[in-house]
C-alpha positions in Angstrom: 51.4 -138.5 45.5 52.5 -138.5 42.1 56.3 -140.0 42.0 57.0 -137.8 39.5 56.1 -134.1 41.3 58.9 -135.7 44.0 61.4 -135.8 41.6 60.4 -133.1 39.4 59.9 -130.4 42.3 63.4 -130.0 43.7 64.3 -129.5 40.1 62.2 -126.3 39.5 62.6 -125.2 42.2 66.4 -125.2 42.8 68.0 -122.3 39.8 71.1 -122.3 39.0 73.0 -119.8 37.1 75.6 -120.2 33.9 78.5 -119.1 33.7 79.0 -116.0 31.2 80.1 -117.0 27.7 83.8 -115.6 26.6 83.8 -113.2 24.2 85.6 -114.5 20.9 86.6 -112.6 18.3 84.4 -112.5 14.8 87.7 -112.3 13.3 88.8 -115.9 14.6 85.0 -117.3 13.9 85.2 -115.7 10.4 88.4 -118.0 9.8 86.6 -120.8 11.1 83.9 -120.2 8.9 81.2 -119.4 11.1 78.2 -117.3 9.9 78.5 -114.1 11.7 75.3 -111.9 12.5 75.4 -108.3 10.7 76.8 -106.7 13.7 80.1 -108.6 13.8 80.7 -108.6 10.0 80.1 -104.8 9.9 82.6 -104.7 13.1 85.0 -107.4 11.2 84.7 -105.2 7.8 85.1 -101.6 9.5 88.1 -103.3 11.3 90.1 -104.6 8.3 88.9 -101.4 5.2 87.0 -99.0 6.6 83.2 -100.2 5.4 80.4 -101.1 7.4 76.5 -102.8 7.2 73.7 -101.0 8.0 71.0 -103.7 8.5 67.1 -102.5 7.8 64.0 -103.7 7.3 62.5 -103.1 3.9 58.9 -102.0 3.1 57.8 -105.6 2.5 59.2 -106.4 6.0 62.5 -108.4 4.6 65.6 -108.1 5.5 68.1 -105.7 3.3 71.9 -105.2 3.9 73.7 -102.2 2.3 77.6 -101.7 2.3 78.7 -98.5 3.8 81.9 -96.6 2.7 83.8 -94.6 5.6 82.5 -91.9 4.0 79.0 -92.4 5.4 77.4 -93.2 1.7 75.7 -96.1 1.7 75.5 -98.1 -1.4 72.3 -98.3 -3.3 71.4 -101.8 -3.8 70.8 -103.8 -1.2 71.7 -107.6 -0.3 69.0 -109.4 0.7 70.9 -111.8 2.3 73.9 -111.4 4.6 75.7 -114.6 3.4 75.5 -113.0 -0.3 76.8 -110.0 1.1 79.9 -111.9 2.9 80.6 -113.5 -0.1 81.2 -110.3 -1.5 83.1 -108.8 0.6 84.6 -111.9 1.8 87.9 -111.6 0.0 88.9 -108.4 1.6 88.3 -109.6 4.9 90.7 -112.1 4.2 93.8 -110.7 2.6 93.6 -107.7 5.3 93.4 -110.5 8.1 96.6 -112.1 6.3 98.5 -109.0 6.2 97.9 -109.1 9.9 99.1 -112.5 10.1 101.8 -113.0 12.8 
């Protein structure tokens, strides 16, 4: 018998659960400089300005990110990169978060 099998078998047979991941507010992630997902950025932008982000895939299969105003009207020019969109609206988020700071 292979000695590695004696070591690996109990490890393979054992199962364990990972502890749940604590929720981190997107505003805290934004302040820390973490890149947000489209959904997180959209939620944060909506909380701060009323605008949202629509994430879609264009006809070529590439990501497209649209700004949507509070009335549901979508900006006709999409952003190809979420980081570019975040740079475009970041000052508004920073301004709104600064207004809410204690």
